[in-house]
N, C-alpha and C positions, 0 to 999 in steps of 0.2 A: 596320776599319783604324785604327791609332793616329794621333792628331793630334799636332801639334807639342808641345803641352804634355805629353802622355804620354811622348813620346820624350825631351824635355828632363828629365822627372822620372827616367826610367831612367838617363840619363847622370849626373845629379846623385847618384842613389842609389849607383851603382857607384863613383863617385869617392869618396864618403864611406866606403863599405865597404872600398875599397882602403886608404884612410888608416887606418881602424880596424884592419885586418888587418896594416898595416905593409908593404904591398906597393909596387910600382913607383910612386914619388911623381911621376915625370915623366908617366907614363901617367894617373895619377889626376888630375893638373892638366889634361891634355888633355881628359879626359872632362868635367871641371867647366867648362872653357872652351866645349866643345861644347854643354853644357846651356844656358849663357848665350846662345850664338849662336842655337841653334834656337828658344829661347823668344821671341827678339826678331824672328824672321823675319816679314816682312810677308805672305808667302804660305805656304800649307800644303805641306809636303814630299810629301804623298800625291798632289798634282796636279803635282808638279815632275818633269820627265823625269830618269831616273836619271843620265844623263851630265852633267846640269847641277848635280846636288847636290854633286858633288866640287869643282866650281868656285866654290862659295859661299865667301866669305872666312871663315876660321876653321874650315872643314871640309876635311880632307884625305882621302886614299884610305881610310885605316883607319876613320875616323869615318863616311865615306860607306858603307862596306861594312856597318857596324853598323846604320846607318839603313835600308839596303836589307833587311837581315835582319828588322828590326822591322816594316817596311812589308809585307813579303811573308808573314811567318809570325806576326806579332803577338807574337813572343817575342824575347828577347835572351839567348842562351846564356851569354855571359860573366857577365851579371848573375845568372842563375839559379845558376851555379856558386858565386858568392859568397854568395848567399842560403842555399844548402845548408850551407855551412860557418860560418854566422853564427847563433848562438842567437837565437830569436825575441825574447827579452827585450832583446837588444842593439838590435834594430830599434826596439823600443818606447822605449828610452832616447833615440833620435834625435828623439823628439817633445817631449822636455823642454827647455824654454828654458834656455839657458846651458850646454848640453852639446854641444860640437862633437866631431868625430871624434877629435881628439887626446886630449881629456879622457876620452871614452868608452873609447878604447884603454887609457889608463892605469888606469882603473877596472877594466876587464875583465882585463887582464894582471897587474896588481899586487895587486888585492883579490880576484881570482877571482869577481867579482860578475857575474851574467849575467841579472838581472831587476830591474825597478823596485822590487819589494818588498825584495829583498836590498839594493839601493842605499839605500832609505829606512832600512832597519835599520842600514846602515853609517853613514849620517848621524847617526842617533840614538846610535850608539856613538862618534861624534866621529872617525871614521876618515878622512874625506876630507881633513881638515886636515893629516893626516900625509903626504899625497901632494904631490909636487913640482908646483907650479903651482896648488894649491888653497889657499884661505884660509878663514877663518871666514865671510866674506861669501858666498863661492861656495857653501860647504856649506849655509848658511842658505837661499840662493836656490834651490838644487837641491831641498832638502827641501820648501820651499814649493810649488815647481812640481809635484813628485811628488804631494804631498797634494791639490793641486787636480785633477790628472789622475785620481787614484783616486776623488775625490768624484763623478766622473761615470760610474763603472763599475756602480753599483747594488747591490753587495754590500759589507758592512762588517764589521769586527771589532766585538765587543761594546763595547769601550772607545771606538770611534769614534762610536757612536750614543748612548752612555749619557746624555750631557748633553742631547741633543735629546729623547730619549725621556722623561726625567724632567721636562724643561721643558714638553713637550706635555701630559704627565699633569697637571701643575699648572695649566696654562692651561685644559684641558678641565674639570677639577674645579671651577674658579672659574666658567667660562662656563656649565656645565650644572647647577650647583647648583640645588636640593638633590639632583638625580639622582646616583646612585653611578657612579663611573668608576674603572677600573683597567687598568693594563697587563696584557697576557696574552701567550700564544704564546711565540715564541722568546726574547724579551727576559725574560719572567718566568721561563722555564726556565734563564736564564743560558747560552744556547748560545754557543759560540765565534764563530760566524758568524751575522750577522743579515741576512736578506733583506727583512724588512718589520717595521715597528713596529705592533703590534696592540693594540687596546683593546676593552674591553667598556663600554658605557654604558647605563644604565637609562632609556632613552628610545626611543620608536618612530622608525622610519627618517625619516618626513617632518620631525619636529622636529629630528632630528640634521642633516639636510641644510640646514634653515633656519638653525640656529645656527652650523654650521661655515662657512657662507658668509661669516661675519664674521671668521673666523680668517685672518690674513695668511700667505702662503707656501704655501697649499694650492690645488691645481688639481683639481677633481672629475674622476675617471676614469669612463669610460663603463661599464666592466665592473663586475659584482658577482659575488661567489662565495660559496657556502655561507651566504647570508643576510647577508654583510658588505657594508658600503659602503667604497669604495676612493677614496683621493686620492693624488695625486703631490705630494710635498713639494718645495720649491724646492732642497733639498739632495740631490735626486735619489734619494730613497728612498720606497718605497710606505708609505702610512699606511692601515691597515685598521681599521674600527670595526664591532663587532658590536652591533646594537641588541638590547635585552632588556627584557622587562617587569620591573617592580620586584620581583615575587615570584619571578622566575626568574633574577635577576642572578647569584647565586652558582653556580647550576647552569651557566649559560652560561660563567662564569669558569672553572669546573672543566673543562668539555668543551673550551674553546678553549685552555686552558693545556697540556693533555696532548697527547702525540703519539698518532697513530693506534694504534701498537703498545701503548701504555699503556692506552688505552681498550678495546682488544680484550681484554687481560688482565683489566681491571677488570670488564668486562661478564660475565665468567665468574662473578664473585662477586655482582654487582648490576647489573641492567639499568638503564642510565642513564635510559632513558625512564620508569622507574617512580619516579624520585626525586620526592618530594612538593614542592609549592610552598613557598617561604620556607625551604628547607633551606640552612643554611650549609655551607661546604666541610667544616668539621670534622664536621658532622652527616652529611654524605654518606659520609665514611669510616667513621663509627660504624655507619651502616646496613649497610655492606658487611662489617662485622665485622673491621675493621682499624684500626690506628693511623693518625693523620694523616700524610700523606706530603708533605714539602716540595715546592714547585713544581719545584725544580731536579732532583729525582729522578724526575719524571714522564715518563721517556723510554721505558721498557720494562717488562718483567714482574718484574725482580729485586726492586725496591722493594716491589712488591705482595706477593710471597712473604714478605719479611721483616716487612712490616706485619701480615700475618695471624698471624704467630708472635710479635708484639710484640718483634721483634728489630732494629728500625731503629736505626742508630747515632746518637749525638749528634754532629752534623756540626761540623766545625771552622769557626771564623770568623776573620776577619782579626785580631781582638783576641787570639787565641790565639798569634800569632806573637811570640816573645820576642826574636829576634835576626835580623839581616840576614846571610844566608849567600849568597855569590856576589856580589861587587861589585868594581868597577874604579875605579882612581884615576888621577891624572896620571902615576903610575909606568908605566902602559901607555897605554891609549886612553881613560881616563876624563876627565871634564870638570872634576872637583874634586880637590883635594889629599886625601891620606890623612887629614890632620888635619881638613879640612872634612867629609869623609864620616863620620869617627868622631864629631865633635862634634854633627853633625846627627842621627845615629842615637841618640846619648845624649839629646839634647834631645827627640826624639820618643818617648822612653820605652823604647827597646830596651836590652837588657842587654849586647849584644855586637855586634860587626861582624866578619864573616869576610871579610878582604880577599883577593881572588883575582885578581890581575892576570895578564895573558897571559904565556905561556911564550915562550922565545927563538925558536922556529920561527915564531911569529906576528909576523914582521918588520913586516907591514903595520899591526900594532896596537902597535908599539913594545914588543914582548915583552921580558921581563927576561933579561938575561945573568946568568951565575952571580955576577959581581962586583956587579951591581946588586941581586940578591936579598939579599946580605949587607948592603948599605947600607939596603935597605928594612926588613930585620929589626931593624937598629939603631934606625931611626926608630920602629918599632912598640914596641920595648922602652921607649923614652923616653916615647912617648905613653901607654903603659899605666901608667907611674908617675904621669903627670899626671892621667889621667882615671879612675883607680881609684875605685870598684869596677867601672866599665865596662871591658870587655875587648876588645881587638882580637886575633883569632886569625890566625895566619900561615897563609896558604893560597896556592894558585896554580891557575889554570885551565890545566892542562897539556895541550898538544895530543896527541891520539892520532895517532901517525905512521902512515905507510902500512902498516907491518908490525905495527901494534898496540902497539908499545912506546910508553912515555911520553917526554916531551921532555928529561928530565934523567937523569943517572946516579943510582943508588940513594942514594948518600950525600947528594946534594942533595935528592932527594925526601924523605929522612928528616928533613930540617931543618924541614919544614912540619908544622903541626898537622893540617891536612887537605889532601888533593889532590882537586881536581875534574877528572876526565878527560873531555875533549870532543873531538869531531872538528870541525875548521874548514877543512880543505883536501881537495882531490880528492873532492868530494862525489858525483860521478857514478860510483857503484859498483853492481855487481851485488849481489844479496842475499848470495851466497856470500862476496864480498870484504868487504862491510860487516860480516857476522857474524863472520868470522875476525878482523877488526880490533877489533871491539868486545869479543868474548869474551876475546881476549888481554889487552886493557886491564883488563877486569873481574878477570881472574885475577892481575893485578899486585898484590902485597901492599900497595903504597902507595896504591892507589886507594881513596878514601873515598866519593866520590860520582860517579855517572855523569851527566855534564851533557847537557842537551837531546839525548835519546837518538837521535832520528831526523834532527835538523838541519833540520826543516821550518820554513818561514815561511808562516803562514796566508795564503791568497789570493795567494801569491807564488811559493812553491817547495815542491814535494812533498818530503817527507823521503826519505832513501835507504831502500830496502826492507830491513826487518828482520823477524825472527821474534820478536815481542814475548814470547811465552811462553818461548822458549828463553833470552832475555836476562834475564827476570825470574827464571827458575830459576837461572841462573848467579849473579845478584846475591844470591839466597838462600843459595847454597852458599858464596859468598866474603864474605858480610856486607858487601855494597856497597849504599849508599843510592842510590835513583833520584830524580833531580831532577824536580820539576814546575817547569820554567822559567816564571816568572810573567809574562814579557814578553807583552803581549797578542797579539803577532804569532807567538809560539812556542807557549806552553801545551803543552809537550812534556816529559814523556810525556802522551799523550792520556788524558783522563779515563776513557775506556771500558776502559782496561787497569788502572785503579786497583784494582777489586775483585779481580782475579787476584793483584796484588802483595800485597794485604792477606791473601788466602788463603794465600800463601806466606810470610807474616810478614816481608815486605821493608819496611824503612823508606822513606818518601818524604820529600822536602824541598821545601817551597815557597820558591823562591829568586827574587829579583827580577832577577838579572843586571844590577844597576844600574850605569850608566855616569855617573851624576850623582846628587846628593841627591834630585832629583825622582823618580828611578827607584825609590826605596824604595816609592812608592805602588803599584807594580805587584804587590806581594804581595796587594793586594785582588783583582786579577783572577785571580791564581793560586789564591787561596782559593775564588773562585766556581767555577772549573773543578774544583778538588779536591773540593768539596762534591758535585758531580754524580757523582763516582766513589765517594762514601760515606766520604771520609777523615775520620778523627777526629784530635784534637790529639795523642793518645797515640802515633799512628803517623807523626807529622810531626817531622822532626829540628829544623826551625827553630822548633818550639814548645817545645823543650827549654830549660830555664834555662841560664845560663852555667855553673853548677856541674854540671848534668846533661850538658851538651855536653862539658865537660872530662873527666868520668868516661867518657863514650862514647869519646872520643878515646884516653884512656889504655888502655881495654880493647881497642880496635881495634889499637893499636900493639903490645900484647902478643901 
């Protein structure tokens, strides 16, 4: 049977949900008042005669009936009805400090944000400041609260653990010297999602246990698995260390870097157990009759087949990126002016900036009206005179509307050098609806790049269901580039589909989707993901020089 606190919690929750849903404000206030009254009662309602409950000050007939329902059934039907029509992510938002029902309602209704991950992404895109009742301080506080909340969930984006992983590797290398130490596992393979940070150390287990007792922030875990020692880090992530003999360090590094699928394919060429002592990783691949395979490619059998034929690609690196494609300025929802974005890109050695602010339907992101497009283009022309030979290309991130059309008439679309077509609204689609919408956008002759294909936000929102193969085929037919959105929370298109895109000779483009100058750094994470799919610089649009991009645009327009 429910106690007073549980009953009060139910009343409090339904009151907040009614406010969020914009329902009867008088009734919502009565439930909030009932929550306060019930929580402060000196006696338990479960031992109070039913006829006496309605007489308690602050509790009338309606509230009394709800209390009786909860006491008799353990349920509250009215609350359950609200829970059914409220996305789970909205309930999660209620745990974030600084977000009351009114603010959550605004976020949900005006930004169409339904999860904490989406909300964090909106904060990073500077969108909360565009909402009535939200300022920079509120946005910063919400962002900080969400990041703290996520830090206790146990799964992380690669970018979130990168600093910790590299710092620990440095500390362990110094602490355990002269023994060899290396990161391995998911991090060494550059996986999008990291569940644990894994190391190999050339020391026996007892010595490791003794040494690591001196390292702050680690709590030894009771469990061990596959010969590994496990700790819990104070940042709530598992740290796993594989002890190894000095003469088997590289072999252990090899076996712990690879996935089970990779090792299964590798064993068909060379039994891992037969690898001689003191073999380096390079020697292991030579013994197997194949070229050296980069750690990022050790996920399945595809790289092994290529390595046997000496056909492994020369993988792209972040240094191959010549320009920033897909960026936003204060013309829409960016943090920095167009001039600041351009000057920073030039100072960082890039040849060009493709500015692609949001289109007019993205009202929540201060999307560009037709009149404002003309004003922005005038500013671009002036800046190009000042910054030459650096070049700003005129672009837009045009919303793909519900029927698959783009957000402007053809004569406006024609005024841009490039058009990035992306879905931002009505994301809850069936595969049939999503495909019809995307395919029509791809067929539009003004579409240059298909932006973040599935709309996914890693660890936060599944993408809408799509037939990747069919979309890639359509992009091949219509000469549309597919974006690898480099934001660590997107990394969309997923790297697993890059080989098929390459097979179909579809260009990809590693784009940071930068909403500030700091966002340029995200090309690094996009490149890590692209390498896993075997991407080369030649097949990446943002690796084109300014002259090559201009030639590509000219050919596309013809």
